[in-house]
N, C-alpha and C positions, 0 to 999 in steps of 0.2 A: 746565544741560542741555546735553550735547554731542551734536552731530548726526553720526552716523557713516553715511556712504553705504553701501548694500549692495555687496558685493564684485562685481567685474566678472567676467563669465563668461570661461572660458578659451577662446581662439580660436587660430587658427594663428599669429597675430602676437604674442600675449602668452602666453609660457610661462616658468615659473620657470628660473632659471639653472642650478639643479642637475640639470635634465633633460639637459643637454648640448646639443651643437649638431648634432643629427641633421637630415637634409634633409627628412624626411617631415613633412608638415603634420598637425596634430592636428585631427580633425573637430570642428566646432562643436556638432553635435547627433548623438550616436551612434544615435539612434532614427530618423534620416532615411533613407528608402529611395528609391533612384532610381526615378522613375516615367517610363516611356517617353513621349516626345512623339508626338502624332498624326502629325507630319511624318516620323517615323522609320519608319512602317509602309510596307510594299510594297503595290502594287496586287494585288488578287486575280486569279489566272490565269483562273479561270472567269468572273469579271466581265469581263475584257478579251475573252475568247472570246465571251461573250454579246453584247457591244457590236459586235464585228466581224461576228458572225452577223446582227445586226439591220441593219447597213449593207449587208452583201452581199445580203441578201434585199430591201432597199429598191431596190437597183440592179437586181436580178433582176426585181422586179415592174415597174420602169420599162421595162426592155428588153422584157419580154414584151408589155406593153400598147402600146408604141410599134411593135413588130413587127406585131402584129395590126392596129393602126390603119393601118399602111402597106399591109397586105394587104387592108384593107376595100374598097378601090376595085375590086380584082379579085374580091372575094367577092360583091359585088352586081352584078347586071346592070342594064340600063337601066330595068327595071320594078321595081327594088328588091326583087327576089326572090333568095333565096339560091341560088347555083349548087351543084350537087351535088358538084362537085370541090372546093369550099371546106371540106369537112368536115375535111380534113387540117389546115388552119391553125387551126380551132376546137378540134380535139383537142389540138394542141400547146399552145394557150393554157391549156385546162383542165388538162392534164397538168402544165404548168409551174407553174401557180398551186397545185395540190395538192402538188407537191413542195416549193415554197417555203413553203407553210403548215406542212408537216411540219418543215421546217428551223426555222421560227419556234417551233414547239413545243419543239424541242431547245434553241433559244436561250433560251427562257423558263426552262426547267428549269435550264439552265446558269447563268443569272443568279440564280436562287433559290439554287443551291448557292453561288454566289460571295457572296451576301448572308449566309449562315450561317457563313462563315469568321471566326474571331476574329483580332484583331490584324492586320487587313488593311484597306486602304482599300476603300470600297465605292462609289466614284463611278461606275465603269464598270459595276459589277453593277446598280446602281439604273438607270442609263441604258439598259443592255441589256434589263433586265427590262421597263421601262415601254415601250420602243419595240417589243419583240416582243409584249407583251400588247396594245398599241394595234393593231398590224397584225393580230393574231388576232381582236380584236373587230371590226375593220372587215371582215375576211374572213367572220366568222360573220353579221354584219349583211347583207352582200352576198348570202350563201347564203339567209338567211331572206327577204329581199326577192324573190329569184328564186323561191323556193318559194311565197310568198304570191301573186305575180303569176301563176305557173303555175297555181295553184288557182283563181284568179279568172276565167281565160280559158275 
């Protein structure tokens, strides 16, 4: 009984001599399709925008609360009663918080748009959506606490 090994598959290195000496390699598997690597994807533009919006609003909240905290000494008199002239500082705080919350809603929507794009990296979209959503959640909890405490008094 003779043992004949199976024939070797034709690759770029082993080709018959009658094919000539062309410089083009022969593919090993013609059914192979190039699949893109995740590292080849670009970051999603809306995701980056959402992340930047989240960072800008965080800085905006910090500046607003530091400003009002610095004005707190002039807002209260020695009897811990609000001075009537301090309404302007409180109005600016409320207005800035409402504007920043609206910007956070825009950032969350932009992050969701960045998550839906195909063939794009979603790192910044996830981070931007989470940060904007957490800020909005804290804002809603703050509003609900104020409303509950106002109803209790």
